[in-house]
N, C-alpha and C positions, 0 to 999 in steps of 0.2 A: 621551413627551416633552411637557413643558408649556412654551409660549413666553409671554413677558411680553405682556400685552394692549396693542395699539397703540390708544391712546385717540383718535387722529385719524381712525380708520376709521369709516365709517358702520355702522349695525347690519347691513345686508345684507352689507357687505364683511367685517365681523367674523365673521358667521355662516359665510361661505364658508371663511375661514381656520380656524375651529374644526372644520368638517367635514373639511377636508384634514388638519388636525393629528391628528384622531382615527384616521386611517389608519396612523399610526405609521410613516411613510416609504413606504407602498405607494402608487404612483401611482393616481389616481382620475379617471375620465372626467367631463366636465362634466355629462352627463345624469344620472349618479348623484348628483353634488353637488346638482343642481337638485331631484331627487326626495327626497333625504334632508333637504334644508332646507325642503321644502314651500313653495318660493317661488311667489308668485302672478304676478309680472310678469316674463316671460321676457326682455324687452328690457332691463329694469333689471338683471336678473341677469347677463347677458352683458356689459353695460357695466361692472358692478362687477368681473367676472372680468378684463376687459382692463385696467382700472385697476390691479388688484393685480399683474398681470404686469409692466406698465410701471413700477411703483414697486418692483419686486423683492421684494414680499411673498411672492409665489408664483412658481413656474416652470412653463412649459409645455414638456413633453418632445416629442421628435420623433414620438412615438406619439399625440400629441394629448391625453395625460393630464396631470394637474397634481400637483405636489408643493410643499411649502413651500420657499421659498428659504432657502439657508444663509447665516448671518451670523457672521462671525468675531468672536472676543473679543480681549482683550489677550494678546499672546504672552509667555509667561514664559520668557525666554531663559536665565535662571539655573538652570532645571530641565531643560535639554537633556540628552538621552541618545541612545544608539545601539542599533539593533536592526534587525529585519526587518519589511517591510510585506507584508501579504497582502490582495490586492484581491478584492472580491466581484463578483458578476454585475452590480451596479448601477454599478460603477466606483469605489465608495468603498473604504476600506481599514481594516484593523486592524493595529496595531503590537504586536510582541512584543519584549521586551528579552532579549538573550542567548539562553539556552536555556530561557526560560520557556515553559510550555505554554499558559498563559492570556494573553489579550490585555491590554495595558497602556493603549492609547489607541485612540480612533476617529479616522480622518482622512477628512474630506470630500474628494471628487474634486477640488474647487477648490484644495485645499491640498497636492496630491501632488508638485508641482514636477517633473512628468514622470517620477515614479517608476513602475516597473513591478513586477508581482507578484514577490515574492521578493527584491527589492533590499534591500541593507543601507543604511540611511539614518540620518541624524541628525535628531531631531525635538525639538520643544518643545511642552509643553501650553499650552492657552489658558485664560484666565479667562473662562469662559462656562458656561452651563447645559449639562449633559451631554446628548448626543444619544441615547446608548445606556446605559441603566441607570446603573451607577456608574462607567463608563469616562469619563475626561476626554477632551475633544476636543483634537487636536493638529495641528500644522502641520509639514510636512517642511522642514527648513532646508538640507539638503545630501544629495546622493546619494554615499554612500561607496564602494559597490561594486555593479556591475550583476550581476543574477542570470543574465542571458543575453546572449550576443552574437549569437545566431542565432534565427530563428523560421521556421516554415513558413507559407506562404500560397498562395492560389489567385489566379491572374492572370485578371482579367475585362476583356474588350475588346468593347464593344458600341456600336452606332450609336445616337445620340440625335439624331433629325432627320438632318441631313447632317454631323454631327460625331461622331467616334469618341471615346468616353469609356473610359478605362482606369483600373483601380484594383487594389490588392492587398487581398484579404480574408484576414486572418490566421486560422489554425485556432484559435488561443488567443483565446477571446472576451473575455479579460481585457485584451487589447491594444486600447485605445480611442483610438488615435492615427491620424491621417492618415499614409499611407505613400508615400514618394517613392523610386523606384528609379532609380539613375543610368543604367542601360542596359536597355531593355526589348526589344531587337532579337531575342533568342533565345526570347522568350516568345510563346505563342499563347493564345487564349481557352481556359481550362480547365487551363492548365499548373499543376501542383503543384510548388513549388520551395522550396528552402532559401535564405533571405536572410541576409546578414551585416549587422548594424547598424553604421553608421559613426558616427552621432551622433543625439541626440534633442534637439530644441529647439522650444519653443513648441507642444507637443503634436503634433509632426511627427517621424516616424522617417525618417531618411535612410539608405538601405541599398543594397547591391549584391547581384547574383545570385551565390550560392555554388554551387548545384547544382540542376539540374532533376531532380526525383524521378520524375515521370511525368505522366500526364494523369488528371484526376478520374475518367474512365471506364475506366481501365486496371485490370485485376484486381490486387489487392494494394496499389495505391497508397494506399488509405485507411489501411491498417495501418502501412505503412512511413513514412507522413507523421507519424503519431503518434510513432513511434520517434524520428525526427529532431527533432520539435518538443520532445521531452523531453530533448534533448541527448545522445542515444545514437547513436554511430557504428556502423552495422551491419557495415561492412567493416573488415578489418585493413589497416594501412598496408603499402606495398610493403617498407619496411624490416623490419617484423615477419615478413612472408612469406619474405623472403630469409633471415633469421636461422633460421627454422624449417627451411628447406631444408638448412641446414648442420648441423643437430643430428644426431649419430650415434645412431641408434635400435637399433644392434646391441648385444647383451648381451656385456659384457666379462668374461673369466675372472677378472680382477683384482677387478672390482666384485662378481662372484658370491661370491668368498671373503669379502668384508666383510659378507655378508648371511647370515641364517639361512634355510636351504632348507626350506620347508614345502610343496614341490610334491607331496609324497606324501599330504598331508591332503585330505580331501574338502570343500574350499571350494566354496560355491555363491553365485551372485548371485540376489537376488529383487527384481524391479523392476516398474514398469508395463510392460505388453506392448509399448509403443511406444519404450521407452528404447533409446538408441544409445550413451550414455556411462554406463558403470557404474563409479561411485566406489568401491563397497564390496562386499566378499564376506564371508561368515560361515562359521564352522565351530564346532561344539559337541561336546564329549566329556563323558559322564557319569562322575563320580568317586564314590568311596565316601562322601565328605563334601560333595558338591556337584557343580559343573560347571566345566569349563574352556571359556571363551568366547574365540575368536579373532575379532577384527574387523580385516580387511585392507583398507587404503585405498590407492587409486591414488597412486603415488609421484610426484606432480607436481613437487615441489621438486627432485628429481634432475635433471629436464630444464629446469626454469625457474630459471635461475641469477639470483642477486641482481644488480641493476643492469643486467641485459641489456635489450635492446629489448623482448623478450617479457615480462620482469618489469615494466618500466615500463608496458607496455600493460595488463597484468593489474591493476596498481595503479589505473590510470585507469578501467578498465571495472568493476572491483570485484566483479562478479557476472554470471552468465548471466541473460538475460531470456527468460522462457517466455511465448510468445504463442500465440494459437489456431492459427496456421498455420506457426509456425517457432520455432526457438530462436536467439537471438542470443548466441553463446557468449562466455565470458570468455577462453577459449583457442582457438586455431585448431583446426579439425577434425582435422588430422593428429596432434594430441595428444589432444584431448578424446574423439574417437571411435575413436582408433587405439591408439597405444602406451601411453597412460595409462589407457585403458578396460580393465577387467578382463574381457575377452572370454573366452568359454568355450574350454577346451582350448588356451589360448595362455599361454606363459610371460610373467609380468609381475613387474616390481619393485613392491613395496608397502611401505607403512608399517604395521606391525602392532601392535595393542594386544592383549596376551594377558592375560586376567584369570581368576583362580580365584574363582569366585562361590559363596558358601555358600547354604544353603537359606533364609537371611534376606534374600537378595538383596544382600548386602554383599560386599566384596572382601577375600579373605584374602591375595592377592598380585596385583601388577600389574607387567607388563613392557612396555616400548615399544621397538621396534627396527625396522631395515630388513630386509625379508625378500624371499623369492622364492615366488610361489604360482602354481598353475595351477588356475583355476576349472573344476570338473568339469561344471557345468551352469548354464545360464541359465534361471531360473524366472520366470514371471509371477505377480504377486500372485493373479490369478484362479485359477490352477491350484492353488496352495498353499491358498487359501481353500476351494476345493472339496474338496481332500483332507482338510483339518482338519474340515470340516463333515460330510461323508458318506463319507469314505474313497475318493473318486474316484481312479481309477488315474492315476499320473503316467507319462507316456510316457518310455521308454528310461531307466528309473531302476532301479538294482540295490538289493539288500537293504541294503548299507552306507549308501547315500544315504537310503533310507527311515528307517533307524535314526537317522542323524544328524538328520534333520528332526524325527523324533519327540522326540528329546532336546532339540532347540532349542525345541520347543513346551513341554516340561516346564519348561525354564529360564525361558521367558517368563512362565509362571504365577507363579513365585517373584518375578521382578522386578516383575510387576504387583501382587502382594500388598504388596511393600515400598513401591511408589509410592503405593498407596491409603492405606497406614498413615501415611505421612509427609506426605500432603496434595497430591500431584501433581494439578494441575487438568486434567481431560480435557474440553476444550470440544468439543461436537459441533455444529460449524457446517457446514451443507451448502455444498459447493463445486460450481460448474457445470462440466460437461464439454461443451464446445461442439464439435459435429461439423459440418464444412464439406463442401460438395460440390466438384466439380472447378473451379468458378468462384469458390471461396472464399466462397460464400454459405452461410449457416447452414441445414443440413438439419434439425437438431434440437438441443435442449438438454436434457441429462440431469443428474441429481445424481450426482456421483461416489460410487461405492460403496466403502466401506472394510470390511475384515474383520480377522480375527485375524492374517493374514500381515502386513498393513501395520503393525498394532500391535506385532507381534513385532520387525520390523526397526527400527521407531522406538525401541522399548525397548533393543535392542542398541546402536543408535547413541548414545542417551542415556548408556548405561552406558560406552561407549568415551570419549565426550566428558568425562564426569565423571572416569573413571579416569586419562585423559591429564593432566588438570589436577592431580589429586592427586599423580601421579608427578612431574610437573615441579616442583611446589612442594616436594616432598620432596627432590629432587635439587638444586634451585637456589633456596633460600629467599629469597635477596636480589635475585634478578633480576626484571625486569619480565616481564609475560606478557599475552597477549590473552585476556580473559575475555568470555564472553557473559553479560551481566547483565540482571536484570529486577527493578526496584524494586517495593516494595509500593504499592498505590493511595493517592492523596492522600485525606485525610479528606473534602474537599468532593465528590469523585467518589463516595466510599462513601455519603455522605448522599443524593446524587442517585440512586444505584442503589436505595437503600432506599425512597425515595419512590415510584419506579416499581414496585418489587417488591411493595410493600404494596398498590398498586392491583390488582395481578394475583393477590393472594392467596398469594404465595410466602412460605414460613415461614423466618424467620431470627432470629438472636439480636440483638435491638434494643439490648442494653446495650453491644455492642461499639463502641468508638470507633476501633479500628485492627484491621485484619485480620492474622491470622497465616497462615502458609502452608497450614495445614489447615482454615482457616475456610470457604473456598469449597467445598472438596471435601466437607466435612461437610454443608453446606447442600444440595448437589446430591444427596447420599445421602438426606437427610431428605425431599427433595422429588422422589424418583425417579419418581413417577407423575404429576408436575405436568403439566397440560394445555398450558401455554405454555412447555414446556421449550426449544424452539428459540429463542424470544424471550428467555428468561432468559439463555441462553448468549450471545446477541448483546449484551444489556445488560451482562453480566459482562465480556465482551471489551472493550466500550467503556470500562468502568470502570478496566480495568487500565492500568498504565503500558506504554510500548513497550519491548520488549527491545532491547538495543544492545550494541555492542562497547566495552570500556573496559579501561584498565589498573588501575582501582580495583575490587577484587573485593568487591562488595556482595552477591553471591549471586544466585540465580535464583528469584524468588518463585513464578512459575507452575509450575516443575518441583519446587519445594521442595528445592532443592539449594544447598549452600554453595559448591561448587566446580564450575564448568562452563565449557567453551569450545566452539569449533567446530573439529573435527579431521577430520570424516568426509566432507566434500564439497569437496575441493580443486580438482576439475575445474571447479566452478561458483562457488566463493566465495574471495575474497581472504584473509579472516581465517584460513581453514584452511591455506592455503599458508604464511602467516606463521608459524603454530604449527608446521608441519612444519620450516620453516627454523630456528626456535628450538631444536627438538629436535636437528637436525643440528649446529647451531653450538655448542651447550652440553652435549650429552649423548653422541652417538655418532659424530659426524664432526668433532670439534673441530679436527683437523689440517688439514682442507680449507678452513677458514674463517680468513682473516687477521684480525688485530686490528681493522683498518679495517672489515671486513665485519661483525664482531660488534658493533662500536660503531654502525655504520650501522643494524643491526637494532634495537638497544635504543634508540638516540636517536630513531628514527622510529616507535616503536610507537604513540604518540598520533596521529600523522599517518595511519598505516595504519588505525587504528580509525575515524578521522574519514572517510576515503575509503570504508571498508566500510559505515559507517552511511549516508553520503550516497548511495552508489550503490544500496544496498538500498532506500532510500526512493524513489529515482528508478525503479528496476525495478518496485516495487509500484505506483507511480502509472501507469507505462506499461501494465502488465498490466491494471489496472482501467480505464484509458481505452479500451483496445482492446476489452475485454469490454463496456463500456457502449455503445460505438459499435455493436458487432455485435448486442447485445441490441436496440437501437433499430431497427437494420436488419431484424432478424428480426420484430419486432412491427409493422413497417409492413405486413406481410402478414396481420396479425391484427386490423386495424382493424374495429371493430364486433363482434368476438367477445367472449365473456364467460368469465371465469376466477374461481376462488376464491383468496383471499389473506388476509393479516392485516396490521394496522398495525404498522410497525416503527419509525417516526420521525414525530414531529409538530412542525411549526414554524408560524410565523405565516402562511405562504403556502399551507399545505396539509398533507395526510396522505400519507405514503409507505406504500405497500402492497407487500408481497413476495408473489410467486406461488410455487407449489410448485416450479417449476424455477429458483428464486432470482432471477428477473428482478424488478426493482423499478420502480414508477412512482408518480406523484404525482396525488392527487385534490385539485384546487384547490377552494376554497369554492364557486365557482359550479357545480362539477360534482357537488355533493350535491343531488339533485333533490327529495328528500322534504321539505326544510326549508332555511332559511337558517342556516348554522352560523357562530358567532362564536368566534374564538380567545381562549382564556383563558390569558394569560401566567403566571398564578400557579402553575398545575399542568400547563401544556402539554397542554391538551385543547381540543377543539372542542365547543361546546354549542349544540344546536338552539334557535332563538329561540322556536318555538311548542311543539315536542314535548319540549323540555328533555333530549333524548337527549344523553348525554355520550360522545364518541368519545375513547377512550384507547388506549394501546399494547396490542397483543394483540387488538384488536377484529377479529373475523372478518367478512368481507364478500365479496359477489360484485361484481366490477367489470366494466366494459366498456372496451375499448381505444378511445380517441377520438382519439389523436394520437401519432405517434412520429417523432423527429427525429434521425437519425444524426449530422448536422452539429453538433448541440448535445449529443448523447448523452442526451437526455431523452425520457421516455415519459409521456403524459397518460392518466389513467384517469377514468372516471365511475362513481360509486357506483350499483349496481343495487339491492342490498338488503343489510341486515345479516343475518348468519347466526347470531348468538346474542345 
């Protein structure tokens, strides 16, 4: 950023402003300003500093550091528009219009009009020099809709002299307001509580106590506080609980007659060893010209009726949330872990997708119908992986089950060939497996292991999701549907990827302006022995658009499929339940749905998609927040220890380094001890001032843990040495 020179300033004052300006918004201590400017007279320097603060040329922060003061320009009211604000750690914000992924404006904290992170606001740009690159600066004119009505905070009550001082410290560090509670009588020092916002005025939040979550020292309070702060209610309402108690879980002879009885087939479930809710079971038969694949899915829609309290609750929840110590389910346990779960050796109602799959991995025939199954065995991924790998014996398994599993493996190989041929993108991104002790402290962090069993079940579920979409479109060409779509990457993201890939030595077709579905998969095959494979996968994932639910079928780029939905996880996803209801209402249960019900489904498809997308984002954020907090807690016990990692992200305030166990921390410029490194915004690297060493993505290094802060979910590293 370049400011217009104030000619009324003295040379010493102008030099101070230039030094602060060169920090590009990063606060700088007075001592560093003094040394950078090589000032001779310390008294004159501090006198000039005070003058600049008093005249609002610069601003002194509560930390004692200095930044340039922000000056407004002329507001262009005729260019006002509506969108969402996203506040950063400094309290400033970026504004995005509608569904735009890129920011449209920068908003200084002084111009936020009490807006909070995620609020929908009306803004107008200003006629002034841009603060951030090509983004115009803007001012908030009106708060259209608040993003949150509640927040979680910690109550602090401490003596200061002979006076008690109380305050609420919000968990969300983006809430930069003073907080006033109407009644503090139930709160004690260290109480974690959920507060309801009454109003916000003049940078003050006026609120009331909604719920005491626990005490900061209580086991589990840290995790459940994050859940509440992200707007997730972990408990079901009394109304929903009462409705569930009234559901008849007995199997009716009349209903049995309406279903295809598959209870004689050798269905099995294959899931993580800890799974308690089993959505899907599979059965495979080998035919002369291919295979018959049955994917049986928990029949949630039979029990969760449209417009019921249970249905409305599922719409609001949208998805189950998987945390390190618990699952917050979309449906009450009486359904999710009991009657809807495909438990072994128990009769269950299911929605079945039956497919005849040829040796090209394509469908010769598809049928979707309500069925009855009895799962013959609950397998864990680990057991099937061991069997596939070295023939390890499976306990209590007869020859028929062995035969079925062998045929399933054969079918998976054909599906795999088809996917590779068509350009299915198989990202290999390591995921953490966090293991807690009895006090919910982290014992260890491992990388989740995946094998052929996981890939096989994933391929079977993808097949069912594709087949269900094809069948519905064939039967009801004019009706709306819920698609799981994934757009191709934007050209600007492709170019950014190519810039970083080129630095790493990754080979790609530079002539391509737009990626086709098989572009990425071909690159990955060409670079199969690439030494930065993990990083390239991360970069590719960042380049991709985000998958979402939509009524407009644009296809799924990442899976290289033109027709795709989510049908296979109705216990934990709203979209799948909606798809099941669409099949019931318009395919095989038409007589049980009134015209009003059918219209309700079709008229609200966009709304259901929006809720599914919104709650999916919320769940992902919550899961990441919990993991980040637990990572920081774990690394508090590793202060001073050294680990190997590689640079995954570079920004102006430091280099992010990921360790082998997926934990990530930041090396700030001051924590590179071998030289003073300067950020280069042109190619997002750090360059050593003396040694000219360039730190870029993929740089391997040994680091030391120097700080870890669960409350902010941040970890600080210090560079020990470069490893290549």
